N, C-alpha and C positions, 0 to 999 in steps of 0.2 A: 926860611924854608922855601924851596923851589915849588913851582906849579907843575913841574914835570911829573907825568904819571909813571908809575912802575907797576910791573905785572910779573908774578911768579906763576909758572905753569908746569905741568907734567905732561910729557909726550908719552901716550900709551904705547906706541910702537917700540920705543927704545927704553922706556922706564926712566928716562932722565928728567931732571928738573932744570929749568933755566929761569933766569930773571932778565927781563928786558925793560928798557926805559924809553921815555920820550915817544917819538913817532912810531917806533917799532912796536911799543906797547899799545899805543892807540890803534895801530893797524891790526894787530892780532886780536884785540878786543872787538874791533869792528867786523873782522872776518868771522869771528866766533859768533857774534850776535846776528850776522847776516844769514848764517846757516846755509841752506840749500839755494837761497836766492843769490848768494855771492854779492860782490860789490865792485863798483867801478870808481875810477879816480874822480869822475864828475859827481858822483853821489857823496863824496867826502872832500870835495874841492875846497871847502873852507879851511881845511888843515892838511890835506894830503896831496899836495901838488906833485910830490915825487913818489907816488904810491908804488910804482914798480921797483924803486930802489929799496923801500922798506920791505917789500915782499922778498926781494933778493936777499936781504940781511936775515929775514926769518927763515928762509930756505937753508941758509948756511948753518942754522941751528938744528937742521934735520927735519924741519916741518915740510910736509907735502902740501903745496899750494899750487893748484892748477889755474891756468888762464885760458879762457875761450874768447875768440874774437866775435864781435857782434856788430851789426850794421846800426848806424844812427842817422837820422835825418837832420833837419834844421838848415840854417843858412849855409853851412859848410858840411855837407853829408860825408860820411866816411865810416871808418870802423874804429872800435875801441876794445880794450880788453876788460873782461869781467873775471875777477879772481874768486876762487873757491878754496876754502880751507878743507883739505881732505884728511889731514891727520886728526886722530882722536886726541883731544887734550882735556885736561882738567885744570881749571883756573884755581890756584891755591890762594892767591892773595893779590889784591890790587890796592894801590895807594899812591901816595906822593913820594917821589924820590927825594932823598936828602939833598940839601944844598951843597 
């Protein structure tokens, strides 16, 4: 059996159900749990180095996910994106994907 996560959810806006696996499932669950605070790639950098790509794939399923730019300091100051799940969803099932 694989350690890959799977997640089944219902999109309230469309009434459709989808199953996602792997990084897309982890991203959706992280966005869902983050709520109004949203999340950045830095906050999930231990597993989501390509957060924008996972968001892109979730948007292709009809999910509304906004991104707002915000400033950050540190040794190399600049801007980064914070993502917010705007679609209302119901998580039906989470588990491990079959090998």
